[in-house]
N, C-alpha and C positions, 0 to 999 in steps of 0.2 A: 642623507638623513638630516644633517645640520641645515641644509637649504630649506627643506620642508618645515623644519621647526621655526626657522626665521620667518618664513611666509606666514605660518600660523600665528606667530607672535605679532607680526605686522598687521595682520587682519584683525586680531583681537584688540590691538591698540587703536586701529582705525574705527572699529565698532564702538569702543569705549568713548572715543572722542565725539563721535556722532551722537551717541546716546546721552552724553552729558551736556551737550550744547543746548542752552535754553532756547525755547521757542521765541520767535520774533513777535514783537508787539504788533497789533493791527495798525495799518496805516491811518494817519489822521484823516478827518473828513476832507473830501475833495474841495479845494478852493480854486475857483477859476481865476484867470488873470485879473479880473476886476477887484478881487480881494475879499468877496463875501462868499460864505458857504452856499451850496446849492440846495440844502435841505434845512427846514425849520428845526429848532431845538425841540426836544420832547419834555423838557423841564417846564412845569406849569408856570412857575414864577417868571421865567424868560418869555414864555408865550404871552403872559399878562402884560409884560412891558411892551412887547411888539403890538399887542392889541390896543394898548393906550396910544402908542405912536400912530397907528393907522386910523384910530378914531380922531385924533387931533388933525390928521391930514384930511380926512373926510369932512370934518367940521369947517375946513377952509373953503369948502364949496359955497358958492353964492346962494343965499337964502336958507342956509342950514344954520340953525341956532345951536344945536348940540348933536354930537354923534357918540354912539357906544358901539364897541366891537368885542367879539369873542372869537378866538381861534381854536379850532379842533383839527388836528392833523394838518392838512395843507389847505383847509377851508376857513374863510373868514365870514362871519355873520355880522353885518353892520346895520344898526338902526339909526335913522336920522329923524331928529325933531326939526321940523321946518318952521320958519318964521310965519307969523299969521298972514293970511291973505294970499298964499301961494295957490295959483290955479291948478286944477287937476291936470291940465294939459302940460304943465311945466314939470310935474313931478318925475316923469320918465327921464327927461333930460338931466335933472338934478341927480337922480339915482345913477344914471350912466356916468356922469362926470365924477361923482363921488367914487364909484367903482374904479374908474380909471386912475384917480388919485391914489387910491388904496393899492392898486396893482403896481403903480409906479413906485410907491414908497416901500413896498415889500414884494419884489418880483418872485420870491420863493413860493408865494401862494398860488395854488392851482385853480381854486374857485373863490369867487367873491359874491356873496349874496347881500343885496341891499334892500331895505324896506323903509317905508315911511308910515306904514300902518301902525297906529298908536298902540294897539294891543301887542303886536309882535315886537315893537320897539321896547315896550315895558318888559316883555319876557327876556329879551336880550340883555337889558339892563339888570334884571334879576339874576341871570346866569353870571354876568360879569361881576356883580357884587359878591355872589357866592364864591366864585373862584378867587377874588381878591381877598376874601376872608379865610381862604385856605381850604374850602370845601373841595373834596375830590371831584374831578370831572365825572366820574362814574355815578355820583349821586345826583347829577344834574342832567343825565342823559335823556330822561323822559321829556324834560323841558326842551332840550336841544332837538329831539326828534320832532316835537310839535312845531318848533320854529322852522325846521327844515321843510316840514310838510307844507307850511304856509308860504314859503318863499321860492322864487325862481331865480337861478343864477343870473347875475347881470354881466359878469365878466368871467370867461374861462381862461 
């Protein structure tokens, strides 16, 4: 009888210990040996900083006067203002080089859309300015959908 009582008491103690143990915190984001995370942040302020960084990188492309970028999810939309006198035949090479620069600067991006179309570049700039002013991305989705409709990915 005493042995059964001891076993019951031991089981009750074990159950109480397991029930009162706090749950573990989730593991931090995976960081590969290179030191940078494998996914982009979801915080719009952080995404805006990354977008400015990739715009600066795209602007380093020869014959690009200015670049503007917006990031949604793992996709970057990059608008390029080219210097005057660039021939139409050169624009594809410039867009490809800019996309490669962007992808190298931010390897976590899955898709990079690049355009030199003046109207689409203006739309990208409008969205980037709205996000910089703190407007929520959801309020700019119609504009982003129109931008996406007009663009073809340059780098996957």
